[in-house]
C-alpha positions as CSV (number, residue, x, y, z in Angstrom):
1,M,-3.8,-12.8,3.4
2,K,-6.9,-12.1,0.8
3,N,-7.9,-8.6,-0.2
4,K,-10.1,-6.6,1.8
5,G,-12.8,-4.4,1.7
6,R,-11.6,-0.7,1.8
7,R,-12.6,1.6,4.6
8,R,-10.7,4.7,4.7
9,G,-9.3,6.4,7.5
10,S,-8.2,10.3,7.1
11,S,-5.4,11.9,8.4
12,Y,-7.7,14.4,10.4
13,W,-8.8,11.1,12.5
14,A,-5.6,9.7,12.5
15,K,-3.9,12.8,13.8
16,I,-6.8,12.9,16.6
17,L,-6.2,9.4,17.3
18,A,-2.3,9.7,17.7
19,V,-3.0,12.8,20.1
20,V,-5.7,11.4,22.0
21,F,-3.1,8.6,22.9
22,L,-0.2,10.7,23.8
23,L,-2.2,12.8,26.2
24,S,-3.3,9.6,28.1
25,T,-0.1,8.6,28.4
26,I,2.2,11.1,28.9
27,A,2.5,11.7,32.4
28,G,3.0,7.9,33.3
29,A,5.0,6.4,30.8
30,G,7.0,9.3,29.8
31,F,5.6,8.6,26.1
32,A,6.1,11.6,24.5
33,A,10.0,11.8,24.4
34,G,10.5,10.4,21.2
35,C,7.3,9.5,19.7
36,F,7.4,12.7,17.2
37,G,10.9,13.6,18.2
38,S,13.6,14.5,16.0
39,N,14.7,12.3,12.7
40,D,18.5,11.5,14.3
41,V,19.3,9.2,10.8
42,S,18.6,11.8,8.1
43,P,18.3,10.4,4.7
44,T,21.7,11.6,3.8
45,T,23.2,9.7,6.3
46,A,21.4,6.3,6.1
47,Q,22.5,6.6,2.3
48,E,25.6,7.3,2.9
49,V,26.3,5.0,5.4
50,S,24.9,2.2,2.8
51,K,27.1,3.3,-0.1
52,N,30.3,3.3,1.8
53,N,32.2,0.5,0.4
54,E,34.9,0.9,3.5
55,L,32.4,-0.8,6.0
56,T,31.5,-4.3,6.3
57,L,27.6,-5.4,6.2
58,E,27.5,-5.2,10.0
59,E,29.7,-2.4,10.5
60,K,26.9,-0.5,8.1
61,T,24.3,-2.2,10.2
62,E,25.5,-1.2,13.7
63,K,26.3,2.6,12.5
64,I,22.4,2.9,11.1
65,L,21.1,1.4,14.6
66,S,22.9,3.7,16.7
67,G,21.5,6.4,15.0
68,M,18.4,6.1,15.0
69,S,15.7,7.2,18.1
70,Q,13.6,5.0,19.7
71,A,10.6,6.0,17.3
72,E,12.0,5.5,14.6
73,K,13.1,2.0,15.7
74,V,9.5,1.0,16.3
75,G,8.5,2.1,12.8
76,Q,11.0,-0.5,11.6
77,L,9.0,-3.2,13.2
78,I,5.6,-2.4,11.4
79,M,4.5,-3.0,7.7
80,I,1.0,-1.4,7.0
81,G,-2.0,-1.2,4.4
82,V,-2.7,1.9,3.0
83,H,-5.7,3.3,0.7
84,G,-5.7,5.3,-2.6
85,T,-4.0,4.5,-5.8
86,T,-1.6,7.7,-5.6
87,M,0.0,9.7,-2.9
88,N,-2.1,11.4,-0.3
89,D,-2.1,13.2,2.9
90,D,-3.1,10.1,5.1
91,I,-0.4,7.9,3.5
92,A,2.1,10.8,3.8
93,Y,1.1,11.2,7.7
94,M,1.5,7.6,8.3
95,L,4.6,6.7,6.9
96,Q,6.6,10.2,8.3
97,E,4.7,10.5,11.8
98,F,5.4,6.8,12.7
99,H,8.2,6.0,10.4
100,I,6.7,3.1,9.3
101,G,9.7,0.8,7.7
102,G,7.3,-1.5,5.1
103,V,3.6,-1.2,3.0
104,I,2.0,-4.0,1.3
105,L,-0.7,-3.3,-1.7
106,F,-3.6,-4.8,-2.6
107,D,-6.0,-4.6,-5.4
108,R,-7.6,-1.7,-4.0
109,N,-4.3,0.2,-4.7
110,M,-3.3,-1.3,-7.7
111,E,-4.8,0.0,-11.2
112,S,-2.4,-0.5,-13.7
113,Q,1.5,-1.2,-14.2
114,E,2.2,2.3,-15.0
115,Q,0.3,3.4,-12.2
116,V,1.6,0.6,-9.4
117,K,5.2,1.8,-10.0
118,E,4.5,5.5,-9.8
119,L,2.9,4.9,-6.7
120,N,5.9,2.5,-5.4
121,R,8.3,5.8,-6.2
122,Q,6.3,8.0,-4.3
123,L,6.0,5.8,-1.4
124,Q,9.8,5.5,-1.0
125,E,9.9,9.5,-1.3
126,Q,7.7,9.5,1.7
127,V,10.4,7.2,3.9
128,A,11.5,9.3,7.2
129,S,14.1,7.2,8.4
130,G,16.4,7.3,5.4
131,L,15.6,3.5,4.8
132,P,13.8,2.2,2.1
133,L,10.6,0.6,2.4
134,F,10.1,-2.8,2.2
135,I,6.9,-2.8,-0.6
136,A,5.2,-6.0,-0.5
137,V,2.5,-7.8,-2.1
138,D,1.1,-11.2,-2.1
139,E,1.4,-12.7,-5.8
140,E,1.7,-16.6,-5.2
141,G,0.1,-17.4,-8.4
142,G,-3.2,-18.8,-9.4
143,L,-6.2,-17.3,-7.0
144,V,-3.9,-15.5,-4.4
145,A,-2.2,-12.9,-6.7
146,R,-3.1,-9.1,-7.7
147,M,-4.2,-7.2,-10.5
148,K,-4.4,-10.1,-12.3
149,D,-6.1,-8.5,-15.2
150,K,-2.9,-6.1,-15.6
151,L,0.0,-8.5,-14.6
152,P,-0.6,-12.0,-15.2
153,P,0.1,-14.1,-12.4
154,P,1.8,-17.3,-12.3
155,P,-0.1,-20.6,-11.9
156,A,-1.5,-21.5,-8.8
157,Q,1.8,-23.8,-6.8
158,R,-0.6,-26.9,-6.5
159,D,-0.3,-26.8,-10.6
160,V,3.0,-25.9,-10.9
161,A,4.1,-29.2,-8.8
162,M,2.0,-31.1,-10.7
163,S,4.8,-31.1,-13.4
164,G,7.0,-33.1,-11.2
165,N,9.5,-30.6,-12.2
166,P,10.6,-28.0,-9.2
167,E,12.9,-26.2,-11.7
168,D,9.6,-24.8,-13.2
169,A,9.1,-23.3,-9.8
170,K,12.5,-21.8,-10.0
171,L,11.6,-20.1,-13.4
172,L,8.2,-19.2,-12.3
173,A,9.4,-17.3,-9.3
174,A,12.5,-15.4,-11.0
175,R,10.3,-14.4,-13.7
176,T,7.3,-13.2,-10.9
177,A,10.3,-11.5,-8.9
178,S,11.5,-9.3,-12.4
179,S,8.2,-8.5,-13.3
180,L,7.5,-7.1,-9.3
181,K,10.9,-5.5,-9.2
182,N,10.2,-3.5,-12.2
183,I,7.0,-1.7,-10.6
184,G,9.0,-1.2,-7.5
185,F,8.3,-3.8,-5.1
186,N,10.7,-5.6,-3.5
187,V,9.1,-8.2,-1.1
188,N,6.8,-11.1,-2.3
189,F,4.9,-13.4,0.2
190,A,5.3,-16.6,-1.7
191,P,5.9,-19.0,-1.6
192,V,3.6,-21.3,0.3
193,A,5.3,-23.8,2.4
194,D,2.4,-25.5,3.9
195,V,1.8,-29.2,3.5
196,G,-1.8,-30.5,2.4
197,M,-4.9,-30.2,0.0
198,D,-6.3,-26.9,-0.3
199,S,-9.0,-26.2,-2.4
200,A,-7.4,-23.0,-3.8
201,H,-4.3,-25.2,-4.9
202,R,-2.1,-22.6,-2.6
203,M,-0.1,-25.7,-1.5
204,Y,2.0,-27.5,-3.5
205,S,1.4,-30.7,-2.2
206,D,0.2,-32.9,0.7
207,D,4.0,-34.5,0.7
208,A,6.3,-32.5,2.8
209,D,9.3,-34.3,0.4
210,V,7.6,-32.7,-2.7
211,V,6.7,-29.1,-1.1
212,T,10.5,-29.2,0.4
213,K,11.6,-29.5,-3.1
214,F,9.6,-26.7,-5.0
215,V,9.6,-24.5,-1.9
216,E,13.8,-24.5,-2.5
217,S,13.4,-24.2,-6.0
218,A,10.9,-21.3,-5.7
219,V,13.1,-19.5,-3.3
220,Q,16.3,-19.7,-5.8
221,G,14.4,-18.0,-8.4
222,Y,13.8,-15.1,-5.8
223,Q,17.7,-15.3,-4.8
224,S,18.2,-14.8,-8.5
225,E,16.6,-11.5,-8.9
226,N,17.8,-10.6,-5.0
227,M,14.0,-10.5,-4.2
228,L,13.1,-10.7,-0.6
229,C,10.7,-13.5,-0.6
230,S,8.5,-15.1,2.2
231,L,8.0,-19.0,3.3
232,K,4.5,-19.1,5.1
233,H,2.4,-19.8,7.4
234,F,4.9,-21.1,10.1
235,P,4.6,-23.8,11.5
236,G,1.8,-24.9,8.7
237,I,-1.3,-24.6,8.1
238,G,-2.3,-27.4,6.0
239,K,-4.2,-29.3,9.0
240,G,-6.5,-26.4,10.0
241,D,-10.0,-27.1,9.8
242,A,-11.0,-23.2,9.0
243,D,-9.9,-20.0,7.7
244,S,-8.1,-17.6,10.4
245,H,-9.0,-14.6,8.1
246,H,-12.6,-15.6,9.5
247,G,-11.8,-16.3,13.3
248,F,-10.2,-19.0,15.8
249,V,-8.8,-21.8,14.1
250,N,-6.8,-24.7,15.9
251,V,-5.0,-27.2,14.7
252,S,-5.3,-30.7,17.2
253,A,-2.5,-32.8,15.4
254,A,0.3,-34.0,17.6
255,K,3.6,-32.7,17.7
256,D,5.5,-35.5,16.1
257,M,3.3,-35.3,13.5
258,L,3.7,-31.8,12.8
259,E,7.3,-31.8,12.9
260,A,7.3,-34.7,10.5
261,E,5.4,-33.3,8.2
262,D,4.3,-29.5,8.6
263,I,7.4,-28.1,9.8
264,K,9.9,-30.2,7.5
265,P,9.8,-28.0,4.5
266,F,10.6,-24.9,7.1
267,K,13.6,-27.1,9.1
268,Y,15.0,-28.0,5.2
269,M,15.1,-24.4,4.2
270,I,16.6,-23.2,7.7
271,D,19.6,-25.7,7.8
272,N,19.9,-25.7,3.5
273,V,19.4,-22.0,2.1
274,D,20.9,-18.5,3.1
275,N,18.3,-17.2,6.0
276,D,18.8,-13.8,4.9
277,S,17.1,-14.8,1.5
278,Y,13.7,-15.0,3.1
279,M,11.2,-14.3,5.9
280,V,9.1,-16.3,7.9
281,M,5.6,-15.7,8.0
282,V,3.9,-16.8,10.8
283,T,0.3,-17.6,11.1
284,H,-2.7,-16.9,13.4
285,V,-3.5,-20.3,14.0
286,T,-3.4,-22.1,17.3
287,Y,-1.5,-25.4,17.8
288,S,-2.8,-27.5,20.9
289,A,0.7,-29.4,20.9
290,L,2.7,-26.5,20.9
291,D,0.9,-23.7,22.7
292,G,-2.7,-23.9,23.1
293,N,-2.9,-20.7,25.0
294,Q,-1.9,-18.4,21.9
295,P,-2.1,-18.4,18.2
296,A,1.3,-18.5,16.8
297,S,2.0,-15.1,15.6
298,M,1.9,-14.5,19.5
299,S,3.5,-17.4,20.9
300,P,7.1,-17.5,22.4
301,V,6.8,-21.4,22.5
302,I,6.6,-21.2,18.4
303,M,8.4,-18.0,17.4
304,K,11.6,-18.0,20.3
305,E,11.8,-21.6,21.7
306,L,10.7,-23.4,18.1
307,L,11.4,-21.3,15.1
308,R,14.9,-19.4,16.5
309,N,16.2,-22.0,19.0
310,Q,14.8,-25.7,18.4
311,L,15.6,-25.0,14.3
312,G,18.0,-22.0,14.4
313,Y,16.5,-19.8,12.2
314,K,18.3,-16.6,12.3
315,G,16.4,-14.3,9.4
316,L,13.1,-12.2,9.6
317,I,10.4,-13.1,11.4
318,I,7.0,-11.3,10.5
319,T,3.3,-12.0,11.6
320,D,0.7,-12.4,9.4
321,D,-2.3,-9.5,8.7
322,M,-3.6,-8.7,12.6
323,D,-6.3,-7.5,10.9
324,M,-7.5,-11.3,10.3
325,G,-10.2,-12.4,12.2
326,A,-8.6,-14.9,14.4
327,I,-6.8,-11.6,15.9
328,A,-9.4,-9.0,15.1
329,N,-12.1,-10.6,16.7
330,Y,-10.5,-11.4,19.9
331,Y,-7.8,-9.3,20.7
332,D,-6.6,-5.5,21.7
333,Y,-4.6,-3.7,18.9
334,A,-2.7,-1.5,21.7
335,Q,-1.8,-5.1,22.6
336,V,-1.3,-7.4,19.9
337,G,1.7,-6.0,18.8
338,V,3.6,-6.1,22.1
339,D,2.5,-9.6,22.4
340,A,4.2,-10.4,19.0
341,I,7.4,-8.7,19.4
342,K,7.7,-9.8,23.1
343,A,7.3,-13.4,21.5
344,G,9.5,-13.3,19.1
345,A,8.3,-11.6,16.2
346,D,10.6,-8.8,14.0
347,I,7.6,-7.3,12.2
348,V,4.2,-6.9,12.7
349,M,1.8,-6.7,10.1
350,V,-1.4,-4.8,9.8
351,C,-3.3,-4.1,6.6
352,H,-6.4,-2.7,6.3
353,E,-7.2,0.0,9.3
354,Y,-5.2,3.1,10.1
355,D,-6.8,3.2,13.7
356,H,-5.4,-0.1,14.0
357,E,-1.8,0.5,12.9
358,I,-1.2,3.5,14.8
359,A,-2.5,1.7,17.9
360,V,-0.2,-1.1,17.2
361,Y,2.7,1.2,16.9
362,N,1.4,3.3,20.0
363,G,1.1,0.2,21.9
364,I,4.8,-0.8,21.2
365,L,6.5,2.4,21.4
366,Q,4.8,2.4,25.3
367,A,6.0,-1.1,25.8
368,V,9.3,0.0,24.6
369,Q,9.2,3.2,26.8
370,N,8.4,1.6,29.8
371,G,10.8,-1.5,29.9
372,N,7.9,-3.8,28.8
373,I,9.6,-4.7,25.8
374,S,13.5,-4.2,26.2
375,Q,15.9,-2.1,24.4
376,E,17.7,-5.2,23.3
377,Q,15.0,-6.9,21.8
378,L,13.9,-3.8,20.0
379,D,17.3,-3.2,18.8
380,D,17.6,-7.2,17.8
381,S,14.9,-7.0,15.5
382,V,15.8,-3.7,14.3
383,R,19.3,-5.0,13.1
384,K,17.5,-7.9,11.2
385,V,15.3,-5.2,9.5
386,I,18.2,-3.2,8.8
387,R,20.4,-6.0,7.2
388,A,18.2,-7.3,5.2
389,K,17.5,-3.9,3.9
390,L,21.3,-3.5,2.9
391,L,21.0,-6.7,1.6
392,H,18.1,-6.3,-0.9
393,L,17.1,-2.8,-1.1
394,V,20.2,-0.4,-1.4
């Protein structure tokens, strides 16, 4: 994800949008019950459960899950971007009214290490569910890094791989994780596991075996600091001929080529590295040999059949930013979150516009309440979120 210019919403307009949607659906969908319902899992309860050493991880997860309302559960499936460098009414409203489970920061939110640390502390104080927020950032290195003048980034991944020593990736990832955790982040959307030769040097190599070795080492670096990271962008964007930030992108490579090259690093990691130690971010690129009808981020063929069933991935699946052109130019926000969750995503990311974030939340909640998204699927995704937070954030 790239940074994007600020178009700030206001708490006033956020409330108007929410009320309009609420009134338009209250009769037919029973939407009111739960949208702004009571907070059944109080911060004290969730914190007490997480610190109860007599309970197993699974027991803690189920106990927290069982106390959550549908509205709270839906909020855990969404990661949003916010506007501002300090806590403000808009941010507090979004986190509390919609029980949001994760936030991603961009340069627009970052002025200094001290300011970011304080903002992240303030964000955690606004949590409505009692579960800590995922607070994420894109700190890949090279050109894709935040606040470069105040937080020196690691080298670009291609430049790291030029050493020929995967251990370099491990050391840099550990160092990056430590510096990010020191200012309040707990998720880094790195490393890039794509196979290719891109102009920004985001990809380690056009050799799948080289990419696999460096990705594995980088994840080991994040593991050493107990920081959740993300492999991106499944099933691999190295063969894309355009940028999904701007519009539709199709990869026309044959399935056997994708499996032998682009998917290979992901498959190796899933088979050999603890799936709880990383998310998998799914791209908005369309793959004609896999599913020519839907971008990967809304494709059950790619997320459920390929990533879950065929490759056996057990961890969190997160979409790339739904405000990117490949989605924003073609789809309705009230539906994109529904389609992504039904297709197999656990977390939908919407990074730049408050009205889009509200529409995604309301769309998913209404789909849960009318049965379009099953309670079983909702609980399965929230269960993964709770588990990851207990492992990495508590």
